[in-house]
C-alpha distance (Angstrom), angle and dihedral (degrees) to the residues before:
residue distance angle dihedral
X1 . . .
X2 3.76 . .
X3 3.75 132.8 .
X4 3.80 89.7 -135.8
X5 3.81 88.3 68.8
X6 3.81 93.5 56.5
X7 3.78 106.6 103.4
X8 3.78 117.7 -137.4
X9 3.77 97.0 -165.1
X10 3.77 136.5 -163.2
X11 3.78 110.7 -94.8
X12 3.78 124.8 -133.4
X13 3.80 92.9 -129.8
X14 3.79 94.8 175.3
X15 3.79 93.8 50.6
X16 3.80 93.2 45.6
X17 3.81 91.7 49.1
X18 3.81 89.4 51.6
X19 3.80 98.1 47.0
X20 3.83 99.6 45.9
X21 3.84 96.3 70.3
X22 3.81 91.0 42.6
X23 3.79 91.7 54.8
X24 3.80 91.1 45.7
X25 3.79 90.5 51.5
X26 3.81 92.2 49.0
X27 3.81 101.1 40.3
X28 3.80 104.6 26.2
X29 3.80 111.6 -173.0
X30 3.78 90.0 4.2
X31 3.80 88.1 72.5
X32 3.79 115.9 68.9
X33 3.80 132.3 -178.0
X34 3.81 99.1 174.1
X35 3.78 118.5 130.6
X36 3.81 94.8 -117.3
X37 3.82 93.2 52.5
X38 3.79 91.2 48.3
X39 3.80 92.6 48.1
X40 3.80 91.9 49.8
X41 3.79 89.7 53.2
X42 3.77 95.4 52.0
X43 3.78 91.2 50.4
X44 3.77 112.8 140.9
X45 3.79 127.1 -179.5
X46 3.80 91.5 -147.7
X47 3.78 131.0 76.5
X48 3.81 90.9 -103.9
X49 3.79 111.5 121.1
X50 3.81 116.6 -99.3
X51 3.80 116.3 -111.7
X52 3.80 111.5 -163.4
X53 3.80 127.3 -140.7
X54 3.79 118.3 -130.5
X55 3.79 93.6 -122.4
X56 3.79 143.7 -0.3
X57 3.79 124.0 -135.5
X58 3.81 120.3 -165.0
X59 3.80 104.8 -147.0
X60 3.81 121.2 -158.7
X61 3.81 103.9 -174.8
X62 3.77 142.7 7.5
X63 3.81 92.7 -91.1
X64 3.81 88.2 60.3
X65 3.80 89.1 52.5
X66 3.80 92.5 48.8
X67 3.79 90.8 50.9
X68 3.80 93.4 49.2
X69 3.80 90.8 49.2
X70 3.81 93.0 48.0
X71 3.80 92.9 50.2
X72 3.80 94.0 45.0
X73 3.80 92.7 44.4
X74 3.80 91.4 51.3
X75 3.82 91.0 53.6
X76 3.84 96.7 34.7
X77 3.81 92.7 -118.7
X78 3.84 120.7 156.1
X79 3.81 121.4 -111.5
X80 3.82 120.6 -151.9
X81 3.84 115.1 -170.7
X82 3.83 114.5 -141.0
X83 3.82 126.2 -162.4
X84 3.80 113.7 163.6
X85 3.82 99.4 -36.4
X86 3.81 94.5 -114.7
X87 3.82 96.6 126.5
X88 3.79 115.3 121.6
X89 3.81 107.5 -151.6
X90 3.81 103.9 58.2
X91 3.81 94.3 -89.6
X92 3.84 92.9 148.7
X93 3.80 96.8 48.1
X94 3.82 117.6 113.4
X95 3.83 106.2 -142.4
X96 3.83 91.6 171.2
X97 3.82 95.1 37.0
X98 3.78 116.0 -123.3
X99 3.80 135.4 126.6
X100 3.79 128.4 -30.6
X101 3.82 110.7 -148.4
X102 3.81 108.5 -150.0
X103 3.84 114.3 -155.5
X104 3.81 98.8 -173.1
X105 3.82 90.8 110.2
X106 3.80 93.5 49.2
X107 3.79 89.2 76.8
X108 3.81 105.2 128.5
X109 3.79 124.4 129.9
X110 3.79 98.1 -136.4
X111 3.81 100.5 -168.6
X112 3.79 142.8 -12.4
X113 3.81 117.7 -155.7
X114 3.79 100.8 -167.9
X115 3.81 94.4 178.4
X116 3.80 91.0 55.0
X117 3.81 94.9 38.9
X118 3.78 95.1 -125.3
X119 3.79 141.2 106.0
X120 3.79 139.3 -170.8
X121 3.80 121.2 -135.6
X122 3.77 139.6 174.6
X123 3.81 114.0 -107.6
X124 3.81 95.9 -107.3
X125 3.82 94.4 62.6
X126 3.81 109.7 109.6
X127 3.77 123.0 -138.5
X128 3.82 92.2 -115.0
X129 3.80 91.6 50.9
X130 3.80 90.5 51.1
X131 3.78 94.1 49.7
X132 3.81 91.3 47.5
X133 3.81 88.8 52.9
X134 3.82 91.6 48.0
X135 3.81 97.3 50.1
X136 3.81 95.7 100.4
X137 3.81 93.3 47.9
X138 3.81 96.5 63.0
X139 3.79 89.3 -120.0
X140 3.79 135.3 107.8
X141 3.79 140.7 -176.6
X142 3.82 107.2 -119.7
X143 3.80 106.5 -160.6
X144 3.80 107.1 107.0
X145 3.82 117.2 174.7
X146 3.82 91.4 171.3
X147 3.79 97.9 -113.5
X148 3.80 117.1 84.7
X149 3.78 89.6 -113.2
X150 3.79 126.3 174.7
X151 3.79 115.2 -100.3
X152 3.80 90.5 -126.9
X153 3.78 90.1 55.0
X154 3.80 91.9 45.0
X155 3.79 88.8 52.6
X156 3.80 92.8 47.6
X157 3.81 92.9 51.6
X158 3.83 96.1 38.2
X159 3.81 89.5 -122.7
X160 3.77 125.6 -164.5
X161 3.80 130.0 166.3
X162 3.76 143.7 164.8
X163 3.83 96.8 -20.2
X164 3.81 96.5 47.3
X165 3.81 94.6 100.7
X166 3.82 89.0 68.2
X167 3.80 106.4 20.9
X168 3.80 102.5 31.1
X169 3.81 128.5 -132.3
X170 3.80 132.6 -66.3
X171 3.81 91.0 -78.4
X172 3.82 88.2 62.6
X173 3.80 94.8 45.8
X174 3.81 104.7 43.7
X175 3.80 110.8 90.5
X176 3.81 99.7 176.2
X177 3.79 144.5 -10.1
X178 3.74 140.6 -158.6
X179 3.79 111.8 -142.8
X180 3.80 134.5 -177.4
X181 3.79 108.4 -134.3
X182 3.79 130.9 -155.5
X183 3.82 93.9 -83.8
X184 3.80 90.2 59.5
X185 3.80 94.2 -108.1
X186 3.80 125.7 126.8
X187 3.80 118.5 -127.0
X188 3.81 131.1 -170.2
X189 3.81 114.8 -137.3
X190 3.83 97.4 -162.8
X191 3.81 144.4 -25.1
X192 3.80 131.1 -112.5
X193 3.80 98.4 -80.9
X194 3.81 112.6 122.3
X195 3.79 92.1 -127.5
X196 3.78 138.2 16.8
X197 3.81 139.7 175.1
X198 3.80 93.3 -165.1
X199 3.78 110.2 130.3
X200 3.78 129.0 -60.1
X201 3.80 117.1 -8.6
X202 3.80 95.4 -113.2
X203 3.79 91.5 165.5
X204 3.80 91.2 65.7
X205 3.79 90.5 43.4
X206 3.80 92.8 59.2
X207 3.82 94.2 39.8
X208 3.80 102.8 89.5
X209 3.80 95.8 11.5
X210 3.83 90.7 118.7
X211 3.80 94.0 -138.1
X212 3.81 93.7 -59.8
X213 3.82 98.0 116.1
X214 3.81 104.4 37.8
X215 3.80 144.6 -35.2
X216 3.81 117.9 -83.6
X217 3.82 113.8 -133.1
X218 3.82 101.3 173.6
X219 3.80 138.3 10.4
X220 3.80 127.7 -154.4
X221 3.79 109.3 -153.7
X222 3.78 137.2 -165.1
X223 3.84 112.9 -122.7
X224 3.81 132.5 -157.7
X225 3.77 134.0 -145.2
X226 3.81 114.6 -104.7
X227 3.83 105.5 -107.0
X228 3.78 117.4 -108.8
X229 3.80 89.6 -130.7
X230 3.79 133.3 18.7
X231 3.77 124.7 -172.6
X232 3.77 129.2 177.6
X233 3.75 139.6 178.4
X234 3.77 151.7 165.8
X235 3.79 129.7 -111.9
X236 3.81 126.7 -177.1
X237 3.82 124.1 -151.8
X238 3.81 134.7 -161.5
X239 3.80 93.4 -120.1
X240 3.79 139.8 12.6
X241 3.79 89.1 -116.0
X242 3.82 91.3 55.4
X243 3.81 90.2 52.2
X244 3.82 92.0 49.1
X245 3.79 91.9 48.2
X246 3.80 89.8 52.1
X247 3.81 88.5 53.5
X248 3.80 91.6 50.2
X249 3.80 93.2 50.3
X250 3.81 91.7 46.0
X251 3.80 90.7 55.7
X252 3.80 94.2 41.5
X253 3.81 90.8 51.2
X254 3.79 89.0 57.1
X255 3.80 96.2 -119.7
X256 3.85 103.0 162.3
X257 3.78 95.7 -131.2
X258 3.81 112.8 177.9
X259 3.80 96.9 -157.5
X260 3.78 131.4 9.4
X261 3.79 113.0 172.8
X262 3.79 127.1 -177.6
X263 3.82 123.4 -146.1
X264 3.79 121.9 178.5
X265 3.80 122.0 -140.8
X266 3.80 94.0 -94.4
X267 3.82 90.3 52.9
X268 3.82 91.2 48.3
X269 3.80 89.6 51.1
X270 3.80 89.7 52.0
X271 3.82 93.1 46.9
X272 3.79 92.0 48.6
X273 3.80 91.4 53.7
X274 3.81 96.2 41.6
X275 3.82 100.0 40.4
X276 3.83 96.3 32.0
X277 3.79 95.4 -117.6
X278 3.79 131.8 145.5
X279 3.80 106.0 -144.1
X280 3.81 118.5 150.6
X281 3.80 108.7 -93.0
X282 3.78 94.4 -117.3
X283 3.79 134.7 107.5
X284 3.79 103.1 -68.8
X285 3.80 140.7 -169.0
X286 3.80 122.0 -146.1
X287 3.81 107.2 -156.5
X288 3.81 135.2 -173.5
X289 3.82 132.5 -174.2
X290 3.82 128.4 -162.3
X291 3.80 125.8 -160.0
X292 3.78 140.0 69.0
X293 3.80 124.5 -26.9
X294 3.81 90.1 -98.3
X295 3.81 97.2 46.0
X296 3.80 97.0 47.1
X297 3.81 90.3 49.2
X298 3.82 89.9 51.1
X299 3.80 93.0 46.9
X300 3.80 91.6 48.9
X301 3.80 91.1 50.5
X302 3.81 91.6 49.2
X303 3.79 91.6 49.2
X304 3.82 90.5 48.6
X305 3.80 90.0 55.7
X306 3.81 91.8 49.9
X307 3.81 91.7 47.7
X308 3.80 90.6 51.9
X309 3.82 90.4 54.0
X310 3.80 88.3 61.6
X311 3.78 96.1 43.9
X312 3.78 94.7 -97.6
X313 3.75 128.6 138.3
X314 2.80 169.0 -37.2
X315 3.82 87.4 -110.5
X316 3.79 107.1 -146.3
X317 3.80 115.0 -169.5
X318 3.77 135.8 171.1
X319 3.80 140.0 -168.5
X320 3.81 91.2 -156.4
X321 3.81 106.7 120.8
X322 3.81 95.3 -147.2
X323 3.79 92.8 51.5
X324 3.81 91.9 46.6
X325 3.79 91.4 49.2
X326 3.80 90.1 52.7
X327 3.79 89.4 51.9
X328 3.81 95.2 50.8
X329 3.78 93.7 40.1
X330 3.80 87.3 58.8
X331 3.83 89.4 49.9
X332 3.80 93.1 48.7
X333 3.81 90.3 48.5
X334 3.80 91.1 54.4
X335 3.82 92.1 107.7
X336 3.80 93.5 54.7
X337 3.78 91.7 40.5
X338 3.79 89.3 55.3
X339 3.79 92.4 47.1
X340 3.81 88.5 53.8
X341 3.82 90.3 60.8
X342 3.81 88.3 74.6
X343 3.82 111.5 2.7
X344 3.79 91.6 178.8
X345 3.80 92.2 63.9
X346 3.80 130.2 78.7
X347 3.81 118.2 -113.0
X348 3.77 126.2 -135.8
X349 3.81 114.7 -169.2
X350 3.78 114.1 -162.8
X351 3.79 135.8 164.9
X352 3.78 140.7 -162.1
X353 3.79 132.1 -178.9
X354 3.80 129.3 -149.6
X355 3.80 136.0 178.1
X356 3.77 106.2 -75.8
X357 3.82 91.9 -116.6
X358 3.85 88.3 63.4
X359 3.82 96.5 43.6
X360 3.81 97.6 97.7
X361 3.80 91.8 47.2
X362 3.80 94.0 47.7
X363 3.80 95.6 45.6
X364 3.81 93.2 45.3
X365 3.81 92.0 49.9
X366 3.81 90.3 47.8
X367 3.79 92.6 50.4
X368 3.82 89.9 49.3
X369 3.82 89.0 51.1
X370 3.82 90.3 51.6
X371 3.80 92.8 49.2
X372 3.80 95.4 44.4
X373 3.81 91.8 52.7
X374 3.79 96.6 42.5
X375 3.81 95.2 -119.5
X376 3.78 125.7 161.4
X377 3.81 97.8 -135.7
X378 3.83 123.3 141.7
X379 3.80 117.9 -155.6
X380 3.79 123.6 -140.9
X381 3.76 127.2 164.4
X382 3.78 152.0 175.1
X383 3.75 86.3 -119.6
X384 3.81 96.1 179.3
X385 3.80 91.7 73.2
X386 3.80 99.1 32.8
X387 3.81 94.9 -103.5
X388 3.80 120.8 133.4
X389 3.79 137.2 170.3
X390 3.77 132.8 -144.7
X391 3.80 120.3 -159.4
X392 3.78 104.7 -156.9
X393 3.82 115.2 -161.4
X394 3.79 114.0 -157.7
X395 3.80 144.4 143.8
X396 3.80 105.8 -90.3
X397 3.84 89.9 -173.1
X398 3.81 91.4 62.3
X399 3.81 112.7 77.9
X400 3.79 92.1 -156.8
X401 3.81 91.8 53.0
X402 3.80 90.8 48.0
X403 3.79 89.2 51.8
X404 3.83 90.8 50.1
X405 3.81 90.4 49.2
X406 3.80 92.8 50.2
X407 3.80 91.3 47.3
X408 3.80 88.6 53.7
X409 3.80 90.3 51.3
X410 3.80 90.6 50.5
X411 3.80 89.7 53.9
X412 3.81 93.5 44.9
X413 3.80 94.0 51.1
X414 3.79 93.0 41.0
X415 3.81 88.9 52.3
X416 3.82 92.3 52.0
X417 3.80 93.4 46.4
X418 3.82 91.6 48.1
X419 3.82 87.0 56.7
X420 3.82 91.1 53.3
X421 3.77 91.4 -102.8
X422 3.78 133.0 124.4
X423 3.79 135.4 -100.1
X424 3.81 90.4 -124.7
X425 3.78 132.1 24.5
X426 3.80 95.7 -176.6
X427 3.81 115.7 -17.2
X428 3.79 93.7 79.9
X429 3.80 129.3 -141.1
X430 3.80 103.3 -85.3
X431 3.79 107.6 148.5
X432 3.78 99.1 -46.8
X433 3.81 99.9 66.0
X434 3.81 102.2 36.7
X435 3.79 91.1 113.7
X436 3.79 93.5 49.2
X437 3.81 92.7 49.6
X438 3.78 86.9 55.0
X439 3.82 88.9 55.6
X440 3.79 93.5 44.7
X441 3.81 103.2 43.3
X442 3.79 105.6 9.1
X443 3.80 94.7 141.3
X444 3.83 90.0 53.3
X445 3.81 96.0 51.6
X446 3.84 94.8 87.5
X447 3.81 88.8 57.3
X448 3.80 90.8 48.5
X449 3.80 91.0 49.1
X450 3.80 90.3 49.7
X451 3.81 90.8 53.8
X452 3.80 90.2 48.2
X453 3.82 91.8 49.1
X454 3.79 92.0 48.2
X455 3.81 95.7 50.5
X456 3.81 98.9 31.6
X457 3.82 107.6 25.6
X458 3.81 94.9 170.3
X459 3.83 94.7 44.5
X460 3.81 96.2 -124.2
X461 3.83 97.5 140.1
X462 3.82 111.1 89.7
X463 3.81 95.4 -44.0
X464 3.79 119.8 -159.7
X465 3.80 94.5 38.4
X466 3.84 131.2 114.9
X467 3.82 95.1 0.6
X468 3.79 142.0 2.0
X469 3.79 117.1 -100.2
């Protein structure tokens, strides 16, 4: 992430001036241009500067979306989709101004097909709302990025999270979409069948497109049965490398772990203070198993043996729901726990992902980099798929500290790419990682630009994100 990659584009002042009164006439109080609304809809949880839209429209159905797109397309005005504002790479900023389309009122669960293990939702439904709705069906939606993000936003950023090692990411769990394209028409990318060879896979194209190709108006999702038994536990290790090697062996042995999360000693210290826990301040794995009573007990025993081989343990696990919830609440609060280490500093959350065989090497080198440069930067990761996060705390008012932080990010991303990894496992590119995408997939950028030009010839959908045109 680097501020130099944040585009501060030329605004279409004439088009914006024309479209604002038209939107006000059509949407009334559902269209707002007040400063506070605009600031809320440029919210970014990074240190990237906020770039405000010129107005915010609260859509309630797909016809509203089509009308917004038609008006903005006619006047060449940018459209920035907005779910809950939890994205981490400036995805909701408006570098060219334009209209923020807020989906919080498109929050209906349209259908649940329990026999087929799928459902269709509007984009403003959050993952927690969906799982609350599904409780009585015996089903759940497994993708858990930590934040209570909207499912439209999770689809747009190809989110994953703590359960990805077992259940995959959003690309594995989205069956179909409806999307409003640049001509103001709504298309369907697929139906509910579990597989298809019919034409281009447009569903996968829009999953992860970060709002740059069209506006999602519904998502059909794959569901899972709630496991008969869930157990979880905590295991400390002498070193970060030992913990990573235990993860690698667990995966290579084929143990169907549902979650396996890595926290370094600094992150454990933060979680202990914030969540009032008393874990040993050592590199630690949080682990969870799903299955029957017999299978989760077997998996836990197998993991305990692997942990012991790498000096870990004792491995304490529990099937008690309250105790497990406390464990995962502490993990999901890791961001806020880290912020509390130095509330006066800015926080920069970044992620990379490497092949699992390189995880220990990459994490160990990153921790050495942090220690050598005197950074305050806890590490936490979805270790089962080689994805880890660093929350770098620094003084964003000090140019020298910003420069040090950006130099660290250059090294971190360069390290991951040198190990045949990626500059982002789940945060997406947005504005913050444009430069790193160029390093990672530079030869593929012309193809990406061609797709963008074909679907969005006037560049109205979330311009200034993913790559420069």
